VOBA-1610 file (N, C-alpha, C; in pm, whole numbers, padded with zeros to 5 digits, always signed):
BEGIN
Unk-02636+01798-00904Unk-02499+01842-00894Unk-02411+01719-00868Unk-02296+01714-00931Unk-02205+01600-00917Unk-02131+01609-00784Unk-02109+01494-00725Unk-02032+01489-00601Unk-01887+01457-00634Unk-01798+01522-00569Unk-01656+01501-00591Unk-01598+01434-00468Unk-01533+01320-00492Unk-01469+01249-00380Unk-01342+01323-00340Unk-01328+01341-00212Unk-01209+01410-00161Unk-01113+01307-00105Unk-00995+01302-00165Unk-00892+01210-00117Unk-00810+01277-00009Unk-00769+01201+00090Unk-00679+01261+00190Unk-00550+01305+00121Unk-00494+01411+00168Unk-00373+01462+00104Unk-00258+01364+00121Unk-00175+01357+00021Unk-00058+01270+00024Unk+00043+01326+00123Unk+00127+01239+00179Unk+00231+01292+00268Unk+00322+01386+00190Unk+00382+01480+00257Unk+00468+01575+00187Unk+00583+01503+00115Unk+00606+01546-00006Unk+00715+01485-00083Unk+00848+01523-00017Unk+00931+01425-00001Unk+01060+01451+00062Unk+01148+01329+00048Unk+01260+01334+00108Unk+01354+01222+00101Unk+01335+01131+00220Unk+01351+01001+00193Unk+01346+00904+00302Unk+01481+00901+00372Unk+01476+00862+00496Unk+01601+00842+00569Unk+01673+00724+00503Unk+01804+00729+00489Unk+01879+00621+00422Unk+01856+00484+00485Unk+01838+00478+00616Unk+01814+00347+00679Unk+01678+00291+00641Unk+01579+00378+00626Unk+01446+00333+00584Unk+01453+00281+00441Unk+01523+00353+00355Unk+01537+00309+00217Unk+01610+00175+00209Unk+01714+00159+00288Unk+01788+00032+00288Unk+01702-00082+00340Unk+01623-00055+00444Unk+01534-00159+00499Unk+01429-00201+00398Unk+01391-00111+00309Unk+01292-00145+00207Unk+01354-00227+00094Unk+01477-00197+00060Unk+01539-00257-00058Unk+01614-00387-00029Unk+01679-00396+00084Unk+01766-00510+00112Unk+01697-00646+00110Unk+01578-00663+00167Unk+01516-00797+00161Unk+01493-00844+00017Unk+01443-00757-00067Unk+01421-00795-00207Unk+01553-00822-00277Unk+01654-00743-00250Unk+01784-00763-00313Unk+01843-00898-00272Unk+01829-00934-00146Unk+01882-01062-00100Unk+01809-01179-00165Unk+01677-01171-00173Unk+01600-01278-00237Unk+01639-01292-00383Unk+01650-01182-00453Unk+01689-01188-00594Unk+01830-01242-00611Unk+01920-01205-00523Unk+02057-01253-00532Unk+02063-01404-00514Unk+01985-01457-00421Unk+01985-01601-00397Unk+01918-01674-00513Unk+01805-01622-00561Unk+01732-01688-00670Unk+01814-01689-00798Unk+01876-01577-00829Unk+01953-01567-00953Unk+02090-01630-00938Unk+02137-01643-00817Unk+02269-01699-00794Unk+02379-01597-00808Unk+02345-01472-00792Unk+02443-01366-00811Unk+02490-01304-00683Unk+02506-01383-00580Unk+02549-01329-00451Unk+02686-01263-00465Unk+02774-01328-00539Unk+02908-01272-00557Unk+02903-01138-00629Unk+02819-01128-00731Unk+02806-01003-00806Unk+02748-00893-00719Unk+02652-00927-00634Unk+02592-00827-00545Unk+02695-00777-00445Unk+02775-00867-00391Unk+02879-00826-00296Unk+02979-00735-00365Unk+03017-00769-00486Unk+03113-00686-00561Unk+03057-00546-00586Unk+02930-00540-00628Unk+02868-00410-00654Unk+02854-00330-00526Unk+02815-00396-00418Unk+02798-00325-00291Unk+02931-00268-00242Unk+03038-00343-00258Unk+03168-00291-00215Unk+03213-00175-00304Unk+03177-00181-00433Unk+03211-00069-00523Unk+03136+00057-00482Unk+03008+00043-00454Unk+02929+00157-00413Unk+02979+00213-00280Unk+03012+00125-00187Unk+03066+00170-00059Unk+03198+00245-00079Unk+03279+00198-00174Unk+03405+00267-00203Unk+03381+00405-00260Unk+03280+00418-00348Unk+03251+00548-00405Unk+03196+00644-00301Unk+03124+00590-00204Unk+03069+00676-00098Unk+03173+00709+00009Unk+03288+00643+00002Unk+03394+00671+00094Unk+03377+00603+00229Unk+03315+00484+00228Unk+03294+00414+00355Unk+03366+00284+00354
//
């Protein structure tokens, strides 16, 4: 008889807290902005997004 490996169940699918998502994304975004030299573009986009969110 074949044995079947049982994987632990995945965590329940759901939304991350916005601060957790930001903490995951911001370090990579900062590194890419510095490497590419697009710090000004990133600041412009961030301010646009903040404006759309009403903050």
